[in-house]
C-alpha positions, 0 to 999 in steps of 0.5 A: 582225885574226884571232881563233880559236875552236872551230867546229862539231864541235870544229874550230878557226875563224880569223876575219879581220876587215877594214874591212867586214863583207863581208870576214869569212871563216872558215877551217876546219882542212881549209883550206876557207873560207866567206864570212860573207855567203854563209853567211847571217850577218854578222860579228856572227852568225859570232862568236856562232855557237859551239855545241860539238858536233853541230848536231843535238844538241838536248841540248847546245843546250837544256842550255846546252852552249856552247863558251865554257867551252872558249874561256874556258879554264875547262875542258878535254875529255878521254877516259878510258882506258875511252873516256868523255868527261869535262870537267876544271875548270881554275879555280884549284886545282880538279881536279873532273871531270864526265861529258860524254856526248853532249858535254853541258856542263850539269853542268860549267856548274852547277859553274862557277856554284855553286862558282866564281860563273862564268857565260858573262858573266864573261869569259875565265879570268885565266890563259889566254893572251890574243891581244890586240886591240881586242876584249879591252877588251870581253871582260875585266872591269876590277877596282877599284883596291885602297885599303888605307885603304878596306879598313881602314875597311870592316873597322872597319864590319864589327866595329862592325856585328857587335859584334865585338871588335878582336881579330877582326883577329888571328884566324888563320881570318879571315886564311886566309879572306882569302888564299883570297878573293885567289885567286878568279877573280871577285868573284861567286865570293866573294859570301857566300850567305844565312844558310840556306845557311850553316846547312845547310853548318855542319850538314854540316861538323858531321856530317863532323867528328863522324865524324872524331872517332869515327875518332880515338877508335876506337883509344884504350885509355882516355879521361878526361873533364871535365864542367861545366854551363852555362846560357845567358842564355835559360835553356837548360841544357847539359852540356859534355864534353871528352875527354883522353888521352895518346898512347902513342907521343909522350907528348903530351896531347890534348884534344878537345870531345866534346859540348855536350849540351842538358839537359831539365829541371833539373841533377839528377844523373839528367839529367846521368848520362843525357846523359853515358851517351848521349854516350859510347855514341854515340861508342863510349867506354862501355868506355874511360872512365877518370876524370871531373873535375867541380866539387864540386856535390852533383849532380855527386857524385851523378852520379858514384855513378850512373855507378859503379853503371852501370859495374858492370852487364853493359852494355858499360861499363868494369868498373872503378869510375869515378873522380871527380877534383874540379876543383882550380881550382874548389876553389881558387876557392871557398877564395879567395872564402870568404877574401875574404868572411869575411876582408877583407870583414868588416873592410872599411868598409861605406860608401864614406864610411867608406873616405874617412874612413879614407884622410884619417886616414892623413895626419900632419895628420889624426892630429894633429887627432885627438890634439888632439880626444882631449886636449880 
C-alpha cells in the first residue's frame, strides 16, 4: 500500500507499508531510499514528519508552517513574475493569495481558520483526488444524513424562539444564505459568530454601503426627498428620509433610503431642519434638493419655511426656493378618519346592547311585535 506526501524541501515522498513497521521505506524523487528504522523513526513517526521547507527554518516550524495545507489541497504555492513566493487559496470559489516569504504559512493558515473554519484536523479538501485505501476512513470526516422533516422542525423552532413571522421562510436573503451554506467545506465554516462580531461586521457593511450611496448620488442633477418622524416604543425619536429621482436615460424612478437620523429633544421644526440639513450636507446633496414631501403637521410646515430661508443664503445650497409637497396619502387618511368620526360613528349606537337590539328589530316578527305594542 502506497501513500504520497510532501517531503523535506518540497520533495515528494512515497511510503510503502507492508505487514510490519520494519519494512517501512520512503523513496525520494532522486530514486534514493531510506529505511524508516535506520532514520530513527517508526512508520508513525515517518507519517507525522511532514514539515514544509528547510528543517533549519525556525519561523516555518514555530508559525505552524506545516504542509498539511498542501497535502490536503487547501492551497497551492506559486511564484509571481517578480519572483516572490505566494500561496493561493483553493477552497470553493475563494481566490485570495498570501505572501509566503521564507516558506512561512502562518497568514494563510489564519485565513483558512477565520474565513473557512478549517484547521489541520478538518481533513482533506472535499474536491481533492483521493488515492483510496484503509486510512481514508480515518482522514475523511463523516457527515450526518440530511432529513427534511428534521430540517423543517428545526426551522419551526427557530421561528418560535425568535418570535419571527412564518413569512420568514419566503425571505429571498434567507434562501441565498442557505445556498451559500451548502457550499461550505465543513460544518465549522458555517458556525455563526457571536453578537459582538456581527455588530462589528454590520457597522463595517453600513460604512461600505454608505460610500456606495454617496457615489451613486454624486452625478445626480437633482433629488427629491420624503420626510417623516417616528417614535420607538422606548420613546426614541427618529427622522426618516428617503430620496427619489428619475434616471434621464431610462426614465425609471429610483428610491433609496438616505437616513434614519436620531433626534435630540422634541419634534420641533428647528430640530427637524437641523437634522435634515446635516444629512444633505454629508451626502453632498445640498445644492441638488428639488422638492420635499411631508405630512401636514405644523412642525413640518414650519421646517419647510426654515429650509427655504436656508436655501436663499450663500452657503452652497440650491438657490431655488424649496418646494414642499403635502403627502396626498396623509391627506386622504385624515379625511377618511374625519368622515368616520363625525359621520358613521355619530350615528352608530354607543352601546353594544343597542346594536343587538337594532339587529333584532330588523326581523319581520320583531317589527310585528313593535307594531302591536304601539297600538296598545
